[in-house]
LODREN-405796 format. One record per residue (C-alpha): residue number from 1; x, y, z; residue in one letter. Coordinates in Angstrom, 1 decimal, padded with zeros to 4 digits, m for minus. Example, Ala and Ser with C-alpha at 12.3 -4.5 7.8 and 13.67 -1.06 7.14 Angstrom:
2
[r 1 [012.3 m004.5 007.8] "A"]
[r 2 [013.7 m001.1 007.1] "S"]
# end
This chain:
116
[r 1 [000.0 000.0 000.0] "X"]
[r 2 [001.5 003.4 m000.9] "X"]
[r 3 [001.4 006.6 001.0] "X"]
[r 4 [m001.4 008.3 m000.9] "X"]
[r 5 [m003.8 005.3 m000.4] "X"]
[r 6 [m002.9 005.1 003.3] "X"]
[r 7 [m003.7 008.8 003.8] "X"]
[r 8 [m007.0 008.5 001.9] "X"]
[r 9 [m007.9 005.4 004.0] "X"]
[r 10 [m007.1 007.2 007.3] "X"]
[r 11 [m009.0 010.4 006.4] "X"]
[r 12 [m012.0 008.5 005.1] "X"]
[r 13 [m012.2 006.3 008.2] "X"]
[r 14 [m011.7 009.3 010.5] "X"]
[r 15 [m014.4 011.3 008.7] "X"]
[r 16 [m016.9 008.4 008.9] "X"]
[r 17 [m016.1 007.8 012.6] "X"]
[r 18 [m016.6 011.5 013.4] "X"]
[r 19 [m019.8 011.7 011.4] "X"]
[r 20 [m021.2 008.6 013.2] "X"]
[r 21 [m020.1 010.0 016.6] "X"]
[r 22 [m021.9 013.2 015.9] "X"]
[r 23 [m025.3 011.4 015.8] "X"]
[r 24 [m024.9 009.8 019.2] "X"]
[r 25 [m023.0 012.4 021.3] "X"]
[r 26 [m025.4 015.4 021.3] "X"]
[r 27 [m028.0 015.6 024.0] "X"]
[r 28 [m031.4 016.2 022.4] "X"]
[r 29 [m033.5 018.0 025.1] "X"]
[r 30 [m036.0 020.2 023.3] "X"]
[r 31 [m037.6 022.9 025.4] "X"]
[r 32 [m040.1 025.7 024.7] "X"]
[r 33 [m037.5 028.1 023.3] "X"]
[r 34 [m035.9 025.5 021.0] "X"]
[r 35 [m039.3 024.4 019.7] "X"]
[r 36 [m040.4 028.0 018.9] "X"]
[r 37 [m040.0 029.0 015.2] "X"]
[r 38 [m037.9 032.1 016.2] "X"]
[r 39 [m034.8 031.5 018.2] "X"]
[r 40 [m033.5 035.1 018.0] "X"]
[r 41 [m034.8 036.2 021.3] "X"]
[r 42 [m037.9 038.1 020.1] "X"]
[r 43 [m041.4 037.2 020.9] "X"]
[r 44 [m043.0 036.1 017.6] "X"]
[r 45 [m046.5 037.1 018.8] "X"]
[r 46 [m045.5 040.6 020.0] "X"]
[r 47 [m045.1 043.8 018.1] "X"]
[r 48 [m043.0 043.7 014.9] "X"]
[r 49 [m041.8 047.3 015.6] "X"]
[r 50 [m039.2 046.5 018.2] "X"]
[r 51 [m036.5 049.2 018.5] "X"]
[r 52 [m032.9 048.2 017.7] "X"]
[r 53 [m030.0 049.8 019.3] "X"]
[r 54 [m027.9 052.0 017.1] "X"]
[r 55 [m024.8 050.6 018.7] "X"]
[r 56 [m025.5 047.3 016.9] "X"]
[r 57 [m025.3 049.1 013.6] "X"]
[r 58 [m022.2 051.0 014.7] "X"]
[r 59 [m020.4 047.8 015.5] "X"]
[r 60 [m021.5 046.3 012.2] "X"]
[r 61 [m020.2 049.3 010.3] "X"]
[r 62 [m016.9 049.2 012.2] "X"]
[r 63 [m016.5 045.5 011.3] "X"]
[r 64 [m017.1 046.3 007.6] "X"]
[r 65 [m014.7 049.2 007.7] "X"]
[r 66 [m011.8 047.1 009.2] "X"]
[r 67 [m012.7 044.3 006.8] "X"]
[r 68 [m012.3 046.7 003.9] "X"]
[r 69 [m009.0 047.7 005.4] "X"]
[r 70 [m007.7 044.2 004.9] "X"]
[r 71 [m008.9 044.3 001.3] "X"]
[r 72 [m007.2 047.6 000.7] "X"]
[r 73 [m003.9 046.4 002.2] "X"]
[r 74 [m003.9 043.0 000.5] "X"]
[r 75 [m001.9 044.0 m002.6] "X"]
[r 76 [000.8 045.6 m000.4] "X"]
[r 77 [003.4 042.8 m000.8] "X"]
[r 78 [003.0 043.1 m004.6] "X"]
[r 79 [003.3 046.9 m004.4] "X"]
[r 80 [006.8 046.5 m003.0] "X"]
[r 81 [007.9 045.2 m006.3] "X"]
[r 82 [007.0 048.5 m008.1] "X"]
[r 83 [009.6 051.1 m009.1] "X"]
[r 84 [008.8 053.3 m006.1] "X"]
[r 85 [008.1 051.1 m003.1] "X"]
[r 86 [008.2 054.2 m000.9] "X"]
[r 87 [005.0 055.5 m002.5] "X"]
[r 88 [003.3 052.2 m001.7] "X"]
[r 89 [004.4 052.4 001.9] "X"]
[r 90 [003.1 056.0 002.1] "X"]
[r 91 [m000.4 055.1 000.9] "X"]
[r 92 [m000.6 052.0 003.1] "X"]
[r 93 [000.6 054.0 006.1] "X"]
[r 94 [m001.9 056.8 005.3] "X"]
[r 95 [m004.8 054.3 005.2] "X"]
[r 96 [m003.7 052.8 008.5] "X"]
[r 97 [m003.3 056.2 010.1] "X"]
[r 98 [m006.7 057.3 009.0] "X"]
[r 99 [m008.4 054.2 010.3] "X"]
[r 100 [m006.5 054.5 013.6] "X"]
[r 101 [m007.5 058.1 014.1] "X"]
[r 102 [m011.2 057.1 013.4] "X"]
[r 103 [m011.0 054.3 015.9] "X"]
[r 104 [m009.5 056.6 018.5] "X"]
[r 105 [m012.2 059.1 017.9] "X"]
[r 106 [m015.0 056.5 018.2] "X"]
[r 107 [m013.4 055.2 021.4] "X"]
[r 108 [m013.1 058.7 023.0] "X"]
[r 109 [m016.7 059.5 022.0] "X"]
[r 110 [m017.9 056.3 023.8] "X"]
[r 111 [m019.2 054.7 020.6] "X"]
[r 112 [m017.6 051.4 021.4] "X"]
[r 113 [m019.2 051.0 024.8] "X"]
[r 114 [m021.9 048.4 024.4] "X"]
[r 115 [m023.6 049.0 027.8] "X"]
[r 116 [m024.9 052.5 028.3] "X"]
# end
């Protein structure tokens, strides 16, 4: 038996064993909350106009902003191969500085405090 078939046999048997164990290990104890059609914490029979906290949207926007930061800085290693890598470093540093200043501003304004 060669190495590739041994690895395939081990991974297949391990996957089957874990899949079979996942059927017997969990404890199935359904209660009223689990059997309700909405598990998000809202009462499905109550008012549909429940107010949301604006802090939830602020945290979501901050997450998207820092996620876009990663997308903007992703080509940075390839930018070092250009004729002027100092210009690439300047733009990357300016993006990081702008985002850091925005984060400090939000922190000082108390926008990151979840509990009021």
